[in-house]
N, C-alpha and C positions, 0 to 999 in steps of 0.2 A: 382597416384596408391594407392589403399587402401589395407592395410595389415590386414588380419584376424588372430586373435589368438584364441586359445581355450578358453581363459578367457573372450574375448569380445563377442563371439557368440557361443552359445551352440545349436547344432542341435539335440534337444531332442524333440521327438514327444509329450511327456507328457507336457513339458513346453509350447509348441505351443498350445496345447489343452486348457490349463489354460488361456493363452493369449486370444484365440478366445472366450472362455466362458465369460471372463471379458468384452470383447467388446459387446457381446450379452446382458449381464446383464445391461450394461450402456445404450445401445440402448433401452432396455425395460423400464428402469427407465425414460428415456426421453419421451417415448411414454405415459407412465402412467401419467407423469406430464402434458403432452400436453392435454391428455384426461380430466384430472381433471380441467385444466385451461379452456378448452372449456366448460365443464359442469358448471363451476362457472360463466362464462360469460353468458351462456344461462339462468342460474338461476337468475342472476342479471337482465337480459333483461326481463325475464318472470315476475319477481317481479315488475319491473317498469311498464310494460304494465298492469299487474293485478291491481296494485295500482291506475294507471291512470283510468282504466275502473271502478274500485270500487268507486273512488271519484266522478265520473260522475253520478253514479246511487245510491250510498249509502253515509251515513254519520253517525256520532256517536253523542249521546247526553246524558248528565247526567240527572238523575231523582232526583229531590230534594224535593219531598213531599211524603205523605203516601196515596194518594188517590187511588193508584192502588195496595195496599196491598191485599192479600199476594203475588200476582203475581210478583210485583216489589217492592223492598225495604222491604222485609219481616221482617228484623231486622235492621233498619237503625241506623246510628250514627248521633247524633246531634252535630253540631259545631257552631261557631259564624257565619258562612256563610249559615247555614241552615242544612237541613237533607241530608246526603250523604250516598250512598252505591252503588247502581247499575247504570250502564249505559245501553244504548240500541243501536243496529245498526238499522238504519232507511233506508228504501227504499223510494226514491222520487217517489211517485205515488198517483193518486187519484182513482186507481182501488181497491176499498175497498169492502170487503164482511162482512156478519154478523159475529160478534165475533172478528173481527180484532182489535188489539190495535193500535190506531192512534195518531198521533201528529197533534194538531190543532193550527193554528196561531190565537192567540187572542190579538195581539198587539193593535188593535183598542180599546179593552176593558180592557187593562192591569191596575192593581191597581196602585194607586199613589206611593206606596212603591217600585214598581219595577223600577229600574233605567236602566236596559238593554234596548237596542234599540228594541229588539224583545222579545215577550212574548208568550211562547208556553205552552200548557197543554197536558197531556197524558191521554187518556180515551179509553173506549171500544165501538166500533160502534155496535149499537143494532137495529136501524130501519132507513129506508130510505123513500124518498118521496112516498106517497101513502099508506104506511103501517098504520094500525090502532093499537094503543098501549094503554095500561093502566098499572097501578101498584096498585094492590089491595090485601088486606089481605084475604087469602083464606084458607079453611081447607086443611090439608096436610096428614091426616091419620085417622085411625079409633078411635083414642083416644081423639079426640076433639082438637088437636093442630091446631093452625092457624099461618101462616107465610105470609110475603109479597112475592108476585110473580109478575114478569114482564110478561105481557101477550101481545102477538103480533100476529096480523093477517096480513100476507104479502099481498102486493098489488096484486090483481088478484085472491086471494082466495075468493070463494063465499061460505059464511058460515053464518048461522043464530044463531045456538047454538053450544057451545063448551061443549062436554061431557068429563069431567075431572075426573080421578080416584085418583088423589093425587100423581101420579108418574110423571116421566118425560113425557112431552106432546109436540106435535108440536106447540101448541099455548100457553099453560101455561108453561113457560120456567123455568126449574130448572138449575140454574147457579152454577156449582160446583166450579167455580173459585173465587166467592166472599168471603170476609173475614168472615162474620158471618150473617147468616140469623136471628139468635136470636136477636143480637144487632140491626139489621136493623128493625126488627118487633117491638121491644120494644121502640125504640127511635124516629121513624118516622111514626106517624099515625095521621089521622084526620077522623072525622066522616063526611062522605059525605051524599049524598041523600040516603034515605031508610036505613040509619044507617050502611051502609057498609063502611069499613075502607080502605082508600087509603093512599098511601105515601103522607105526608103532602105537600111537595114541589111540587110534580107532580100535586096533586089536585089543589093547588092554581094557578099554572102556566097554566095548560092545561084543566082542567075540570070545575072549578068554574066559572059559568057565560059564558062559551064558547060553541060554537057549537060542539056537540058530537054525537056519535052513540052508541046506547045501544045494547049489545048482552048478551044473557043469558049464564052463565056458569053453567052447570048442574054437580054437584058433586055427583058421585055415590059411595056409601060405603055400601057394603053388599046388603041388600034388600031395603035400603032407598036411597032416592034421595033428594038433596037440590038444588033448582034453585036460582041462584044469578044473578040479572040484573046488569051488569057492564057497566059503561060509557067508551067509547073509543074515543081517539083523533086521527084524521088522520093527519099524518105528511105532512106538506106543505099546509094544508087547510086554513091556516090563512095568507098566503103570497100573494103578488101581482104577476101578471102573468110574469112580466119581472125580477123577483127575481130568482136567481139560485135555483136549487133543494136543499132540506133541508135534514139534517141528525140528528138523535137523538143518543146521547151517554151518558154513565155514567161511573163513576169509580168503580173499583171492591170493594173498601172500601166504601160501600154505606153510612155509617154514617158520614164519614169525606171526602166527595167528593163534591166539587162545580161543577155542570155539567148542562146538559140541563134541569134537573128538576127545576132549579132555573132561568136559563137565557133563556129558550126556545130553540127551535131547532136552528141549526147552518147551515150556507151555506157550500155546498160541496167544494166551491171554497177556503175555508179556510183550507182545509186538506193539511197539509205539507207533510205527508207521513205516512207509517205504519211500525210498529216494526216487524223486521224479526228475530232478535236474542236479547236475554237478556244477558248482560255481568255482571255476578255476581261479586260483589266487585270491579267493574270497576272504581268507584270513592271513594274507601275506602283506605285511606293512611295507615291505621293500618294493612291492609292485602294486601299489594301491590303485592306480588308474585302471590297470587291467582287471582287478577284482571288482571295482565299481561298475565297469563296463559289462563284465560278464554277469554280474548280479542283475543289472537292469535288463539285459538281453534275455536271460532265462526267466525273469519275472514276467516280462511282456509275452514271452512264449507261452507260459502257463496261462496267463489271462486270456490270450487269444484262443487257446485250446478250450478253455471254459466257455467262451462266447460261442465258438463253433458248436460245442457240445450242446449248449442251451438251445440253439436255434435248429439243431438237426435231430434232436431226440423227440 
């Protein structure tokens, strides 16, 4: 038999209300904790899946030279291990378009000083099999200035003469990403046939004594016209039939870039991938916080694009 006393049990409505409210608050806390725990597990699962998918399609790479300035490593830091600053996110693909920044596997031709098993270079894709290309010093304005210009006639374009006004042109390409037109013009020149000046490396590799095609570039300035016969090299015209398609690339820092102007065109089979994001200070130990922040931002940006692509295709 249980004895009840007024001290042991108080039949007070207000006290019971407080009791029941405490129970509800406790239950709500447990629910919130459970929801947070579930959200955390989903976040971890999503991160693992995203990282797995990312690693299948993408990778990162440090850029340790200045051939792509100012696009990459605009203000590099020199260390005992070389030049460091930026890293890049790379997509494994050979689906390359004009102007893409690409990673090329040059292990077969790596310098003796390179001890790594693999040797990659980073350049900008500018021409493909069947394109006609030249690099020639041309007038660029009404005041008599001359600058080097990359000239490209894409495969399939039927054209005899290029009418050029000194501005951006479908054929005479103005590349706003290169480091310095002035330095390129002053440091890399050679007198070719008819005394027109070509990029020295390009001329020696592709034009001098080679089979070329000549097109007139007609420079129109005011009421006057100047006709310049220019030699063009056709990408892939010097290869055997069973050799893969060829690609022509250069670095954005034209004065300090070893590229196709020196080595000739390259095989598309050597394309390792293309740059999809630049990680500023990604390899800069003196600005580690900036590198980590930019790495995360660019990573999330890629993941978001993949999610959008998945649900919209």
